[in-house]
C-alpha positions, 0 to 999 in steps of 0.5 A: 517513471510511468504511473503505477497501474492498478493492474500491476498492483492487482498482479502483486496482490494475487501473487502474494495471496497465492504465496500467503495461502500456500505458506499458511497451509504449509505452516499448518502441515509442518508445524501443526498450528496456524500461521499467527497474524499479529495485531501490530501489523494493522497498526503499522500499516495504518500509521504508514498510510496516514503518514504517506497521505499527509506527505501527499497533502504537503507535496501537493500544497508545495507544488501548487505554491499555496500561500505559506508553503515553501517551494519544493526541490525537484529531487525531493519530488522525485524521491517522494514519487519513488516512496509513493510507488514503494508504498503502493506496492508494499500495501498490495503485497502485504494485503494480498499475502494476508488475504491468502492467509485468511483464505487458508484460515476460513475453514476453522472459523468455529475456533475462537483463536482462528476467528481472532486471527481472521479479524486481525487479518481483515484489519491488516488487509483494510490498512494495507488497502489504505496504504495503497491508496495513500501511495497512489495519492502521493504519486498523483501529487508528484506529477508535474502539471503541464504549463499551457504556455510552454509547448514542450511541457507535455513531454514532462508528464 
């Protein structure tokens, strides 16, 4: 498994942003109302970000063998790396989609309801960015450090 590239996450976010913008505009045309942005989404994304960040701290402590930390099974590390990649991609997709919706809503800033939707969207985008950062932190924690005494260990990265 190769580490997640920032450019990959940017491509995901840009594609999702275009989809979010188009969806919000189509929703406005066909339903004659704005695409609603729920206040539960930033809360859920924040909970996800905090949980993944705490998981990253735990995995890092267990891999480094800090005192009081139990050793970690290799399969758990591999699963954690998969969860980390999924989290960073999910955060990029949701954040990009919401930024696209915000872009579509900006024209109605003078309407109170639209302003509330934009504020909710900004909170979701920030929480999604935190989820991306937490996913990248967990992915980094799951990397195997090379052992200086083992010449073949550089192949494990």
